[in-house]
C-alpha positions in Angstrom: 13.7 9.1 8.3 11.7 6.0 8.8 14.1 4.1 6.5 17.1 5.0 8.4 15.5 3.5 11.9 14.6 0.6 10.0 18.1 0.3 8.6 19.7 0.8 12.1 17.3 -1.6 13.8 18.2 -4.4 11.2 21.9 -3.7 11.6 21.7 -4.0 15.3 19.7 -7.4 15.0 22.0 -8.6 12.4 25.4 -8.1 14.2 23.7 -9.1 17.4 23.0 -12.7 16.3 25.3 -13.1 13.2 28.7 -11.9 14.9 29.1 -15.5 16.5 28.6 -17.3 13.3 31.0 -14.8 11.3 33.7 -15.0 14.0 33.8 -18.7 14.0 32.7 -19.5 10.5 34.8 -17.5 8.4 38.2 -18.7 9.7 36.8 -22.3 9.1 36.0 -21.4 5.6 39.2 -19.8 5.0 41.7 -22.4 6.5 39.4 -25.6 6.6 37.4 -25.3 3.3 39.9 -23.3 1.0 37.4 -20.2 0.7 38.9 -17.3 -1.4 39.8 -14.4 0.8 37.5 -11.5 0.3 38.1 -7.8 1.5 34.4 -7.2 2.4 34.4 -10.3 4.5 37.6 -9.5 6.1 36.1 -6.0 7.0 33.2 -7.6 8.5 35.3 -10.1 10.6 37.2 -7.4 12.1 34.0 -5.5 13.0 32.6 -8.7 14.4 35.8 -9.2 16.5 35.6 -5.6 17.7 31.8 -6.1 18.8 32.7 -9.2 20.5 35.8 -7.6 22.5 33.3 -4.8 23.4 30.8 -7.4 24.7 33.5 -9.3 26.7 34.8 -6.1 28.3 31.5 -4.8 29.3 30.5 -8.1 30.6 33.3 -9.3 32.5 35.8 -6.3 33.2 33.3 -3.4 33.7 30.4 -5.2 35.7 31.8 -3.9 38.9 31.1 -0.4 37.8 27.5 -1.0 37.6 27.1 -2.3 41.2 26.6 0.3 44.0 28.7 -0.3 47.3 26.2 -2.5 49.0 24.2 -4.1 46.1 26.7 -6.4 44.8 26.1 -10.2 45.6 29.7 -11.3 44.9 31.3 -10.2 48.2 
């Protein structure tokens, strides 16, 4: 059970910090440096894109749902 918790924590840290590098770096490798396509890296890139989309939606679209009626300073 401890192994699964460590694996889960490592996955969270990995994708929290690495998703930006994967999203930007993989297309640069493919189209700029003629890197050979790889199915596993393609799947990782799509997963990172989904995580980034989720972050953007939660930060910019749904931020009003976390405010109470009188507590938002953006009035």
